[in-house]
py3Dmol code that shows the C-alpha trace and the ligand (Angstrom):
import py3Dmol

protein = """\
ATOM      1  CA  MET A   1      61.301 -47.306  13.880  1.00  0.00           C
ATOM      2  CA  ALA A   2      60.626 -45.883  17.464  1.00  0.00           C
ATOM      3  CA  ALA A   3      57.623 -47.901  18.204  1.00  0.00           C
ATOM      4  CA  THR A   4      57.407 -51.125  20.017  1.00  0.00           C
ATOM      5  CA  LEU A   5      55.901 -53.777  17.656  1.00  0.00           C
ATOM      6  CA  ILE A   6      52.721 -55.332  19.109  1.00  0.00           C
ATOM      7  CA  ASP A   7      53.257 -58.905  17.874  1.00  0.00           C
ATOM      8  CA  GLY A   8      49.670 -60.302  17.092  1.00  0.00           C
ATOM      9  CA  LYS A   9      50.889 -63.343  15.583  1.00  0.00           C
ATOM     10  CA  ALA A  10      52.902 -64.433  18.708  1.00  0.00           C
ATOM     11  CA  PHE A  11      49.869 -63.220  21.022  1.00  0.00           C
ATOM     12  CA  ALA A  12      47.384 -65.373  18.910  1.00  0.00           C
ATOM     13  CA  ALA A  13      49.668 -68.493  19.283  1.00  0.00           C
ATOM     14  CA  LYS A  14      49.690 -67.877  23.042  1.00  0.00           C
ATOM     15  CA  VAL A  15      45.872 -67.665  23.177  1.00  0.00           C
ATOM     16  CA  ARG A  16      45.476 -70.663  20.915  1.00  0.00           C
ATOM     17  CA  GLY A  17      47.780 -72.600  23.273  1.00  0.00           C
ATOM     18  CA  GLN A  18      45.421 -71.620  26.300  1.00  0.00           C
ATOM     19  CA  VAL A  19      42.516 -72.605  24.242  1.00  0.00           C
ATOM     20  CA  ALA A  20      43.977 -76.148  23.533  1.00  0.00           C
ATOM     21  CA  GLU A  21      44.680 -76.628  27.254  1.00  0.00           C
ATOM     22  CA  HIS A  22      41.122 -75.778  28.141  1.00  0.00           C
ATOM     23  CA  VAL A  23      39.736 -77.991  25.352  1.00  0.00           C
ATOM     24  CA  ALA A  24      41.890 -80.892  26.583  1.00  0.00           C
ATOM     25  CA  ARG A  25      40.571 -80.486  30.212  1.00  0.00           C
ATOM     26  CA  LEU A  26      37.031 -80.413  28.930  1.00  0.00           C
ATOM     27  CA  LYS A  27      37.443 -83.570  27.086  1.00  0.00           C
ATOM     28  CA  GLU A  28      39.335 -85.277  30.090  1.00  0.00           C
ATOM     29  CA  GLU A  29      37.231 -84.155  33.063  1.00  0.00           C
ATOM     30  CA  HIS A  30      33.830 -83.735  31.264  1.00  0.00           C
ATOM     31  CA  GLY A  31      33.902 -85.659  28.040  1.00  0.00           C
ATOM     32  CA  ILE A  32      32.952 -82.636  26.149  1.00  0.00           C
ATOM     33  CA  THR A  33      34.523 -81.674  22.777  1.00  0.00           C
ATOM     34  CA  PRO A  34      33.675 -78.197  21.801  1.00  0.00           C
ATOM     35  CA  GLY A  35      32.250 -77.834  18.204  1.00  0.00           C
ATOM     36  CA  LEU A  36      32.378 -74.944  15.784  1.00  0.00           C
ATOM     37  CA  ALA A  37      30.287 -74.922  12.591  1.00  0.00           C
ATOM     38  CA  VAL A  38      31.067 -72.500   9.841  1.00  0.00           C
ATOM     39  CA  VAL A  39      28.574 -71.901   7.096  1.00  0.00           C
ATOM     40  CA  LEU A  40      29.830 -70.375   3.895  1.00  0.00           C
ATOM     41  CA  VAL A  41      27.320 -69.381   1.111  1.00  0.00           C
ATOM     42  CA  GLY A  42      28.769 -68.888  -2.353  1.00  0.00           C
ATOM     43  CA  GLU A  43      32.416 -68.657  -3.425  1.00  0.00           C
ATOM     44  CA  ASP A  44      33.917 -65.393  -2.511  1.00  0.00           C
ATOM     45  CA  PRO A  45      37.629 -66.055  -2.671  1.00  0.00           C
ATOM     46  CA  ALA A  46      38.529 -64.084   0.587  1.00  0.00           C
ATOM     47  CA  SER A  47      35.624 -65.787   2.599  1.00  0.00           C
ATOM     48  CA  GLN A  48      37.011 -69.145   1.418  1.00  0.00           C
ATOM     49  CA  VAL A  49      40.502 -68.385   2.593  1.00  0.00           C
ATOM     50  CA  TYR A  50      39.093 -67.247   6.003  1.00  0.00           C
ATOM     51  CA  VAL A  51      36.859 -70.455   6.346  1.00  0.00           C
ATOM     52  CA  ARG A  52      39.641 -72.786   5.474  1.00  0.00           C
ATOM     53  CA  SER A  53      41.989 -71.094   8.152  1.00  0.00           C
ATOM     54  CA  LYS A  54      39.123 -71.206  10.826  1.00  0.00           C
ATOM     55  CA  GLY A  55      38.582 -74.900  10.118  1.00  0.00           C
ATOM     56  CA  LYS A  56      42.316 -75.754  10.324  1.00  0.00           C
ATOM     57  CA  GLN A  57      42.949 -73.777  13.424  1.00  0.00           C
ATOM     58  CA  THR A  58      39.749 -75.279  15.174  1.00  0.00           C
ATOM     59  CA  VAL A  59      41.089 -78.893  14.699  1.00  0.00           C
ATOM     60  CA  GLU A  60      44.639 -77.834  15.675  1.00  0.00           C
ATOM     61  CA  VAL A  61      43.294 -76.809  19.143  1.00  0.00           C
ATOM     62  CA  GLY A  62      41.370 -80.104  19.542  1.00  0.00           C
ATOM     63  CA  MET A  63      37.792 -79.021  18.728  1.00  0.00           C
ATOM     64  CA  ASN A  64      35.356 -80.327  16.219  1.00  0.00           C
ATOM     65  CA  SER A  65      35.105 -78.356  13.071  1.00  0.00           C
ATOM     66  CA  VAL A  66      31.980 -78.578  10.940  1.00  0.00           C
ATOM     67  CA  GLU A  67      31.673 -76.687   7.615  1.00  0.00           C
ATOM     68  CA  HIS A  68      28.515 -76.129   5.609  1.00  0.00           C
ATOM     69  CA  LYS A  69      29.207 -74.888   1.973  1.00  0.00           C
ATOM     70  CA  LEU A  70      26.221 -73.790   0.220  1.00  0.00           C
ATOM     71  CA  ASP A  71      25.799 -72.760  -3.361  1.00  0.00           C
ATOM     72  CA  ALA A  72      25.585 -68.895  -4.073  1.00  0.00           C
ATOM     73  CA  ASP A  73      21.912 -69.372  -5.400  1.00  0.00           C
ATOM     74  CA  THR A  74      20.841 -71.215  -2.084  1.00  0.00           C
ATOM     75  CA  SER A  75      17.544 -69.733  -0.938  1.00  0.00           C
ATOM     76  CA  GLU A  76      17.327 -67.907   2.270  1.00  0.00           C
ATOM     77  CA  ALA A  77      14.919 -70.333   3.623  1.00  0.00           C
ATOM     78  CA  ASP A  78      17.415 -73.289   2.965  1.00  0.00           C
ATOM     79  CA  LEU A  79      20.097 -71.360   4.749  1.00  0.00           C
ATOM     80  CA  LEU A  80      17.816 -70.685   7.732  1.00  0.00           C
ATOM     81  CA  ALA A  81      17.058 -74.333   7.869  1.00  0.00           C
ATOM     82  CA  VAL A  82      20.776 -75.120   8.062  1.00  0.00           C
ATOM     83  CA  VAL A  83      21.204 -72.723  10.922  1.00  0.00           C
ATOM     84  CA  GLU A  84      18.023 -74.012  12.700  1.00  0.00           C
ATOM     85  CA  GLN A  85      19.495 -77.654  12.299  1.00  0.00           C
ATOM     86  CA  LEU A  86      22.729 -76.342  14.084  1.00  0.00           C
ATOM     87  CA  ASN A  87      20.983 -74.527  16.731  1.00  0.00           C
ATOM     88  CA  ASN A  88      19.357 -77.788  17.695  1.00  0.00           C
ATOM     89  CA  ASP A  89      22.620 -79.813  17.498  1.00  0.00           C
ATOM     90  CA  PRO A  90      23.958 -80.364  20.972  1.00  0.00           C
ATOM     91  CA  SER A  91      27.411 -81.325  19.720  1.00  0.00           C
ATOM     92  CA  ILE A  92      27.676 -77.752  18.064  1.00  0.00           C
ATOM     93  CA  HIS A  93      28.590 -74.929  20.682  1.00  0.00           C
ATOM     94  CA  GLY A  94      29.643 -72.132  18.074  1.00  0.00           C
ATOM     95  CA  ILE A  95      27.857 -71.161  14.849  1.00  0.00           C
ATOM     96  CA  LEU A  96      29.434 -68.650  12.392  1.00  0.00           C
ATOM     97  CA  VAL A  97      27.675 -67.676   9.112  1.00  0.00           C
ATOM     98  CA  GLN A  98      30.570 -66.081   7.062  1.00  0.00           C
ATOM     99  CA  LEU A  99      29.823 -62.627   5.757  1.00  0.00           C
ATOM    100  CA  PRO A 100      29.249 -61.132   3.359  1.00  0.00           C
ATOM    101  CA  LEU A 101      26.122 -63.097   2.238  1.00  0.00           C
ATOM    102  CA  PRO A 102      24.752 -63.061  -1.253  1.00  0.00           C
ATOM    103  CA  LYS A 103      22.732 -60.032  -2.254  1.00  0.00           C
ATOM    104  CA  HIS A 104      19.372 -61.978  -2.162  1.00  0.00           C
ATOM    105  CA  MET A 105      19.639 -62.790   1.521  1.00  0.00           C
ATOM    106  CA  ASN A 106      18.865 -60.489   4.569  1.00  0.00           C
ATOM    107  CA  GLU A 107      21.928 -60.689   6.584  1.00  0.00           C
ATOM    108  CA  ASP A 108      20.229 -59.181   9.696  1.00  0.00           C
ATOM    109  CA  LEU A 109      17.498 -62.005   9.605  1.00  0.00           C
ATOM    110  CA  VAL A 110      20.043 -64.604   9.166  1.00  0.00           C
ATOM    111  CA  ILE A 111      22.448 -63.496  11.950  1.00  0.00           C
ATOM    112  CA  ASN A 112      19.457 -63.119  14.279  1.00  0.00           C
ATOM    113  CA  SER A 113      18.406 -66.685  13.617  1.00  0.00           C
ATOM    114  CA  ILE A 114      21.419 -68.129  15.188  1.00  0.00           C
ATOM    115  CA  ALA A 115      20.972 -68.982  18.879  1.00  0.00           C
ATOM    116  CA  PRO A 116      22.405 -66.079  20.882  1.00  0.00           C
ATOM    117  CA  GLU A 117      24.448 -68.496  23.108  1.00  0.00           C
ATOM    118  CA  LYS A 118      26.034 -70.096  19.985  1.00  0.00           C
ATOM    119  CA  ASP A 119      26.588 -66.837  18.285  1.00  0.00           C
ATOM    120  CA  VAL A 120      30.478 -66.831  18.490  1.00  0.00           C
ATOM    121  CA  ASP A 121      30.798 -63.781  16.075  1.00  0.00           C
ATOM    122  CA  GLY A 122      28.732 -61.711  18.618  1.00  0.00           C
ATOM    123  CA  PHE A 123      26.671 -60.127  15.938  1.00  0.00           C
ATOM    124  CA  HIS A 124      23.233 -61.242  17.092  1.00  0.00           C
ATOM    125  CA  ILE A 125      21.008 -58.409  18.300  1.00  0.00           C
ATOM    126  CA  SER A 126      20.874 -59.862  21.865  1.00  0.00           C
ATOM    127  CA  ASN A 127      24.704 -59.997  22.088  1.00  0.00           C
ATOM    128  CA  VAL A 128      24.979 -56.523  20.887  1.00  0.00           C
ATOM    129  CA  GLY A 129      22.516 -55.235  23.354  1.00  0.00           C
ATOM    130  CA  LEU A 130      24.283 -57.214  26.180  1.00  0.00           C
ATOM    131  CA  LEU A 131      27.640 -55.634  25.200  1.00  0.00           C
ATOM    132  CA  GLY A 132      26.069 -52.249  25.158  1.00  0.00           C
ATOM    133  CA  THR A 133      24.574 -52.501  28.474  1.00  0.00           C
ATOM    134  CA  GLY A 134      27.893 -54.059  29.973  1.00  0.00           C
ATOM    135  CA  GLN A 135      26.394 -57.417  30.540  1.00  0.00           C
ATOM    136  CA  LYS A 136      27.891 -60.945  29.836  1.00  0.00           C
ATOM    137  CA  SER A 137      27.858 -61.548  26.146  1.00  0.00           C
ATOM    138  CA  MET A 138      29.613 -62.970  23.096  1.00  0.00           C
ATOM    139  CA  VAL A 139      32.069 -60.395  22.133  1.00  0.00           C
ATOM    140  CA  PRO A 140      32.772 -59.840  18.457  1.00  0.00           C
ATOM    141  CA  CYS A 141      36.192 -61.531  17.614  1.00  0.00           C
ATOM    142  CA  THR A 142      38.185 -58.640  15.996  1.00  0.00           C
ATOM    143  CA  PRO A 143      37.477 -55.926  18.589  1.00  0.00           C
ATOM    144  CA  LEU A 144      37.991 -58.550  21.312  1.00  0.00           C
ATOM    145  CA  GLY A 145      41.493 -59.410  19.871  1.00  0.00           C
ATOM    146  CA  CYS A 146      42.224 -55.510  19.712  1.00  0.00           C
ATOM    147  CA  LEU A 147      41.308 -55.193  23.218  1.00  0.00           C
ATOM    148  CA  MET A 148      43.283 -57.982  24.464  1.00  0.00           C
ATOM    149  CA  MET A 149      46.405 -56.588  22.833  1.00  0.00           C
ATOM    150  CA  LEU A 150      45.702 -53.126  24.359  1.00  0.00           C
ATOM    151  CA  ARG A 151      45.190 -54.532  27.746  1.00  0.00           C
ATOM    152  CA  ASP A 152      48.324 -56.799  27.339  1.00  0.00           C
ATOM    153  CA  HIS A 153      50.324 -53.701  26.368  1.00  0.00           C
ATOM    154  CA  HIS A 154      48.935 -51.062  28.766  1.00  0.00           C
ATOM    155  CA  GLY A 155      47.510 -52.991  31.786  1.00  0.00           C
ATOM    156  CA  SER A 156      44.663 -50.517  32.573  1.00  0.00           C
ATOM    157  CA  LEU A 157      43.205 -48.368  29.810  1.00  0.00           C
ATOM    158  CA  SER A 158      41.193 -46.140  32.361  1.00  0.00           C
ATOM    159  CA  GLY A 159      41.228 -42.603  31.301  1.00  0.00           C
ATOM    160  CA  MET A 160      42.867 -42.822  28.040  1.00  0.00           C
ATOM    161  CA  ASP A 161      41.626 -40.973  24.991  1.00  0.00           C
ATOM    162  CA  ALA A 162      40.694 -43.528  22.425  1.00  0.00           C
ATOM    163  CA  VAL A 163      39.674 -42.735  18.756  1.00  0.00           C
ATOM    164  CA  VAL A 164      38.150 -45.548  16.656  1.00  0.00           C
ATOM    165  CA  ILE A 165      38.014 -44.787  12.912  1.00  0.00           C
ATOM    166  CA  GLY A 166      35.229 -46.615  11.300  1.00  0.00           C
ATOM    167  CA  ARG A 167      31.583 -47.374  12.756  1.00  0.00           C
ATOM    168  CA  SER A 168      30.779 -50.831  11.258  1.00  0.00           C
ATOM    169  CA  ASN A 169      28.643 -53.205  13.247  1.00  0.00           C
ATOM    170  CA  ILE A 170      31.301 -55.810  13.193  1.00  0.00           C
ATOM    171  CA  VAL A 171      34.353 -53.736  14.234  1.00  0.00           C
ATOM    172  CA  GLY A 172      34.022 -49.960  14.812  1.00  0.00           C
ATOM    173  CA  LYS A 173      30.945 -49.889  17.084  1.00  0.00           C
ATOM    174  CA  PRO A 174      31.717 -52.977  19.239  1.00  0.00           C
ATOM    175  CA  MET A 175      35.312 -51.646  19.561  1.00  0.00           C
ATOM    176  CA  ALA A 176      34.035 -48.520  20.840  1.00  0.00           C
ATOM    177  CA  GLN A 177      31.880 -50.199  23.271  1.00  0.00           C
ATOM    178  CA  LEU A 178      34.910 -52.354  24.570  1.00  0.00           C
ATOM    179  CA  LEU A 179      36.944 -49.296  25.110  1.00  0.00           C
ATOM    180  CA  LEU A 180      34.257 -47.473  27.076  1.00  0.00           C
ATOM    181  CA  GLY A 181      33.724 -50.546  29.196  1.00  0.00           C
ATOM    182  CA  ASP A 182      37.507 -50.139  30.045  1.00  0.00           C
ATOM    183  CA  SER A 183      36.874 -46.535  30.853  1.00  0.00           C
ATOM    184  CA  CYS A 184      38.604 -44.861  27.896  1.00  0.00           C
ATOM    185  CA  THR A 185      37.210 -41.563  26.695  1.00  0.00           C
ATOM    186  CA  VAL A 186      35.987 -42.710  23.245  1.00  0.00           C
ATOM    187  CA  THR A 187      35.426 -41.088  20.007  1.00  0.00           C
ATOM    188  CA  ILE A 188      34.054 -42.650  16.917  1.00  0.00           C
ATOM    189  CA  ALA A 189      35.137 -41.202  13.663  1.00  0.00           C
ATOM    190  CA  HIS A 190      33.737 -41.957  10.179  1.00  0.00           C
ATOM    191  CA  SER A 191      33.475 -40.733   6.716  1.00  0.00           C
ATOM    192  CA  ARG A 192      31.712 -37.567   7.680  1.00  0.00           C
ATOM    193  CA  THR A 193      34.022 -36.577  10.558  1.00  0.00           C
ATOM    194  CA  LYS A 194      35.318 -33.087  10.206  1.00  0.00           C
ATOM    195  CA  ASP A 195      38.930 -32.364  10.833  1.00  0.00           C
ATOM    196  CA  LEU A 196      39.921 -36.203  11.137  1.00  0.00           C
ATOM    197  CA  PRO A 197      43.560 -35.512  11.365  1.00  0.00           C
ATOM    198  CA  ASP A 198      42.906 -33.292  14.414  1.00  0.00           C
ATOM    199  CA  VAL A 199      40.565 -35.760  16.052  1.00  0.00           C
ATOM    200  CA  VAL A 200      43.278 -38.572  15.681  1.00  0.00           C
ATOM    201  CA  ARG A 201      46.012 -36.376  16.964  1.00  0.00           C
ATOM    202  CA  ARG A 202      44.355 -36.082  20.341  1.00  0.00           C
ATOM    203  CA  ALA A 203      44.174 -39.878  20.944  1.00  0.00           C
ATOM    204  CA  ASP A 204      46.365 -42.054  23.147  1.00  0.00           C
ATOM    205  CA  ILE A 205      44.861 -44.968  21.347  1.00  0.00           C
ATOM    206  CA  VAL A 206      43.978 -45.103  17.654  1.00  0.00           C
ATOM    207  CA  VAL A 207      42.069 -48.131  16.293  1.00  0.00           C
ATOM    208  CA  ALA A 208      41.777 -47.840  12.468  1.00  0.00           C
ATOM    209  CA  ALA A 209      38.995 -49.837  10.832  1.00  0.00           C
ATOM    210  CA  VAL A 210      38.281 -48.370   7.670  1.00  0.00           C
ATOM    211  CA  GLY A 211      39.405 -50.374   4.737  1.00  0.00           C
ATOM    212  CA  ARG A 212      41.407 -47.764   2.944  1.00  0.00           C
ATOM    213  CA  PRO A 213      45.195 -48.619   2.345  1.00  0.00           C
ATOM    214  CA  GLU A 214      47.483 -46.560   4.358  1.00  0.00           C
ATOM    215  CA  MET A 215      44.898 -43.767   4.854  1.00  0.00           C
ATOM    216  CA  VAL A 216      46.367 -42.707   8.231  1.00  0.00           C
ATOM    217  CA  PRO A 217      49.738 -41.004   7.896  1.00  0.00           C
ATOM    218  CA  GLY A 218      52.369 -40.824  10.576  1.00  0.00           C
ATOM    219  CA  ASP A 219      51.911 -36.997  11.246  1.00  0.00           C
ATOM    220  CA  TRP A 220      48.370 -37.734  12.503  1.00  0.00           C
ATOM    221  CA  ILE A 221      49.674 -39.921  15.223  1.00  0.00           C
ATOM    222  CA  LYS A 222      50.320 -38.205  18.786  1.00  0.00           C
ATOM    223  CA  GLU A 223      53.817 -38.946  19.932  1.00  0.00           C
ATOM    224  CA  GLY A 224      53.867 -42.118  21.983  1.00  0.00           C
ATOM    225  CA  ALA A 225      50.213 -43.266  20.956  1.00  0.00           C
ATOM    226  CA  THR A 226      49.241 -46.916  20.625  1.00  0.00           C
ATOM    227  CA  VAL A 227      48.090 -47.641  17.124  1.00  0.00           C
ATOM    228  CA  ILE A 228      46.005 -50.738  16.307  1.00  0.00           C
ATOM    229  CA  ASP A 229      45.455 -51.390  12.644  1.00  0.00           C
ATOM    230  CA  VAL A 230      42.381 -53.483  11.608  1.00  0.00           C
ATOM    231  CA  GLY A 231      42.615 -52.874   7.950  1.00  0.00           C
ATOM    232  CA  ILE A 232      43.419 -55.585   5.446  1.00  0.00           C
ATOM    233  CA  ASN A 233      43.997 -54.121   2.084  1.00  0.00           C
ATOM    234  CA  ARG A 234      45.423 -55.981  -0.922  1.00  0.00           C
ATOM    235  CA  ILE A 235      47.386 -53.565  -3.099  1.00  0.00           C
ATOM    236  CA  GLU A 236      49.762 -53.856  -6.115  1.00  0.00           C
ATOM    237  CA  ARG A 237      53.280 -52.368  -5.368  1.00  0.00           C
ATOM    238  CA  ASP A 238      56.424 -52.959  -7.335  1.00  0.00           C
ATOM    239  CA  GLY A 239      54.739 -55.470  -9.508  1.00  0.00           C
ATOM    240  CA  LYS A 240      53.652 -57.585  -6.418  1.00  0.00           C
ATOM    241  CA  THR A 241      50.432 -58.063  -4.437  1.00  0.00           C
ATOM    242  CA  LYS A 242      50.968 -56.909  -0.952  1.00  0.00           C
ATOM    243  CA  LEU A 243      48.706 -56.590   2.183  1.00  0.00           C
ATOM    244  CA  VAL A 244      48.769 -53.220   3.895  1.00  0.00           C
ATOM    245  CA  GLY A 245      46.720 -51.677   6.848  1.00  0.00           C
ATOM    246  CA  ASP A 246      44.637 -48.586   7.049  1.00  0.00           C
ATOM    247  CA  VAL A 247      47.685 -46.979   8.688  1.00  0.00           C
ATOM    248  CA  ASP A 248      50.898 -45.944   6.970  1.00  0.00           C
ATOM    249  CA  PHE A 249      53.074 -48.305   8.903  1.00  0.00           C
ATOM    250  CA  ALA A 250      56.555 -46.752   8.278  1.00  0.00           C
ATOM    251  CA  SER A 251      55.575 -43.312   9.061  1.00  0.00           C
ATOM    252  CA  ALA A 252      53.298 -44.131  11.972  1.00  0.00           C
ATOM    253  CA  ALA A 253      55.981 -46.285  13.537  1.00  0.00           C
ATOM    254  CA  GLU A 254      58.264 -43.300  13.822  1.00  0.00           C
ATOM    255  CA  ARG A 255      55.746 -41.493  16.128  1.00  0.00           C
ATOM    256  CA  ALA A 256      53.829 -44.137  17.854  1.00  0.00           C
ATOM    257  CA  GLY A 257      54.674 -45.750  21.152  1.00  0.00           C
ATOM    258  CA  ALA A 258      53.398 -49.118  19.997  1.00  0.00           C
ATOM    259  CA  ILE A 259      51.857 -50.409  16.828  1.00  0.00           C
ATOM    260  CA  THR A 260      50.390 -53.539  15.174  1.00  0.00           C
ATOM    261  CA  PRO A 261      51.749 -54.689  11.795  1.00  0.00           C
ATOM    262  CA  VAL A 262      49.715 -55.811   8.795  1.00  0.00           C
ATOM    263  CA  PRO A 263      49.931 -58.711   8.484  1.00  0.00           C
ATOM    264  CA  GLY A 264      50.759 -60.326  11.826  1.00  0.00           C
ATOM    265  CA  GLY A 265      48.631 -57.963  14.119  1.00  0.00           C
ATOM    266  CA  VAL A 266      44.974 -57.970  14.336  1.00  0.00           C
ATOM    267  CA  GLY A 267      44.210 -60.717  11.893  1.00  0.00           C
ATOM    268  CA  PRO A 268      45.776 -63.772  13.683  1.00  0.00           C
ATOM    269  CA  MET A 269      44.180 -62.461  16.927  1.00  0.00           C
ATOM    270  CA  THR A 270      40.573 -62.596  15.307  1.00  0.00           C
ATOM    271  CA  ILE A 271      40.730 -66.268  14.702  1.00  0.00           C
ATOM    272  CA  ALA A 272      42.228 -66.888  18.086  1.00  0.00           C
ATOM    273  CA  CYS A 273      39.356 -65.036  19.752  1.00  0.00           C
ATOM    274  CA  LEU A 274      36.774 -67.020  17.753  1.00  0.00           C
ATOM    275  CA  LEU A 275      38.241 -70.236  19.100  1.00  0.00           C
ATOM    276  CA  ALA A 276      38.261 -68.729  22.610  1.00  0.00           C
ATOM    277  CA  ASN A 277      34.626 -67.687  22.199  1.00  0.00           C
ATOM    278  CA  THR A 278      33.691 -71.273  21.204  1.00  0.00           C
ATOM    279  CA  VAL A 279      35.163 -72.660  24.289  1.00  0.00           C
ATOM    280  CA  THR A 280      33.363 -70.127  26.268  1.00  0.00           C
ATOM    281  CA  ALA A 281      30.185 -71.062  24.540  1.00  0.00           C
ATOM    282  CA  ALA A 282      30.868 -74.791  25.358  1.00  0.00           C
ATOM    283  CA  CYS A 283      31.434 -73.991  29.021  1.00  0.00           C
ATOM    284  CA  ARG A 284      28.269 -71.988  29.410  1.00  0.00           C
ATOM    285  CA  ALA A 285      26.176 -74.668  27.640  1.00  0.00           C
ATOM    286  CA  HIS A 286      27.454 -77.155  30.288  1.00  0.00           C
ATOM    287  CA  GLY A 287      27.235 -74.821  33.269  1.00  0.00           C
ATOM    288  CA  LEU A 288      31.133 -74.936  33.671  1.00  0.00           C
ATOM    289  CA  LYS A 289      33.477 -72.238  34.681  1.00  0.00           C
ATOM    290  CA  GLU A 290      34.451 -70.176  31.731  1.00  0.00           C
ATOM    291  CA  PRO A 291      38.069 -69.375  30.748  1.00  0.00           C
ATOM    292  CA  GLU A 292      39.260 -66.084  32.079  1.00  0.00           C
TER     293      GLU A 292
END
"""
ligand_1 = """\
48
LIG
P 33.082 -51.097 6.603
O 33.420 -50.857 5.268
O 31.903 -51.879 7.002
O 33.378 -49.873 7.482
C 34.338 -48.837 7.182
C 34.079 -47.615 7.974
O 35.153 -46.720 7.679
C 32.707 -47.031 7.963
O 32.289 -46.563 9.246
C 33.104 -45.781 7.195
O 32.374 -44.596 7.365
C 34.634 -45.490 7.419
N 35.207 -44.531 6.591
C 35.309 -44.839 5.201
N 36.070 -43.898 4.491
C 36.447 -43.134 5.627
C 37.303 -41.916 5.560
N 37.777 -41.417 4.575
N 37.428 -41.403 6.869
C 36.927 -41.890 7.855
N 36.307 -42.962 8.026
C 35.968 -43.551 6.698
O 34.372 -51.923 7.067
P 34.669 -52.969 8.189
O 34.691 -52.362 9.507
O 34.097 -54.350 7.976
O 36.355 -53.227 7.954
C 37.120 -52.325 8.043
C 38.603 -52.721 7.767
O 39.054 -53.702 8.694
C 38.606 -53.547 6.315
O 40.040 -53.187 5.650
C 38.612 -54.925 6.667
O 39.122 -55.726 5.684
C 39.276 -54.969 8.022
N 38.740 -56.086 8.659
C 39.905 -56.960 9.356
C 39.543 -57.854 10.200
C 40.646 -58.582 10.769
O 40.416 -59.647 11.135
N 41.906 -58.017 10.876
C 38.174 -58.313 10.473
C 37.246 -57.528 9.879
C 37.448 -56.393 9.059
P 30.772 -44.441 7.141
O 30.097 -45.256 8.172
O 30.483 -42.942 7.328
O 30.592 -44.877 5.620
"""
view = py3Dmol.view(width=600, height=400)
view.addModel(protein, "pdb")
view.setStyle({"model": 0}, {"cartoon": {"style": "trace"}})
view.addModel(ligand_1, "xyz")
view.setStyle({"model": 1}, {"stick": {}})
view.zoomTo()
view.show()
């Protein structure tokens, strides 16, 4: 392997350490304990794993964790009432409604019912607009984690050619906004993109957020490029269940200058950024200086 491994697990541990220090200071100097509420509707197994992990890490950094678990047949009105109660609770600084929601609910309506200043996922239309216009906002956790790893590796991203594969509201689009904010020349590719291999071959930075196991082979990667693999795909191989990304790690690592592994890359950074966003929300709520 020629590429430098970007160790998201170690980086996330560092971010959590900084969050824990900030939380300790908020408690000591201001008597504030940041609180994060996670709302889970239904029993999607992957969502249950994420919610458990978020709750555990929230407590580990010294914050309060509140979980609301609602049945899959909960009405939209009842879910909105839970969000409203959390919006009005001063001990709660961050609210996250775990997606996907059951089919009978309008996801946009629910997300936009969260108070924007408590929207630690950064999916509320106000935060999307603020990010798009370069104003202070809550930044979606997965793209924020990717950006932090890129800045850490490169220092400045100015002038670099970046290709984001995927245009979802939760990863692809905000990722592109953040890269543009850091003065990259950004291309957003998707399922209708023509000549995807050629588009990817131009990129100094490739962010793959597709949800197709090992779709990006090494020969699409420009020599020395930085590859951030957001994909989390569960596959069966050699009779075992394995997690792989959207990039074929082995062949891409031969050509890339730096690459994130799956698991241990973007995944751990996502939750670390959620915790960091919650501290930011708590500071803003009390008019205190935000973490850098
Ligand atoms: P979505 O399914 O919402 O979006 C996938 C995107 O990929 C779409 O824009 C789609 O294009 C595009 N796409 C699909 N097929 C192709 C193709 N053949 N060529 C080019 N583009 C294609 O997924 P998400 O953005 O929610 O997630 C993407 C991946 O990231 C998943 O594996 C998910 O599990 C993972 N993920 C990881 C997180 C983490 O913490 N590490 C957090 C969130 C997601 P079109 O719009 O045209 O359909």
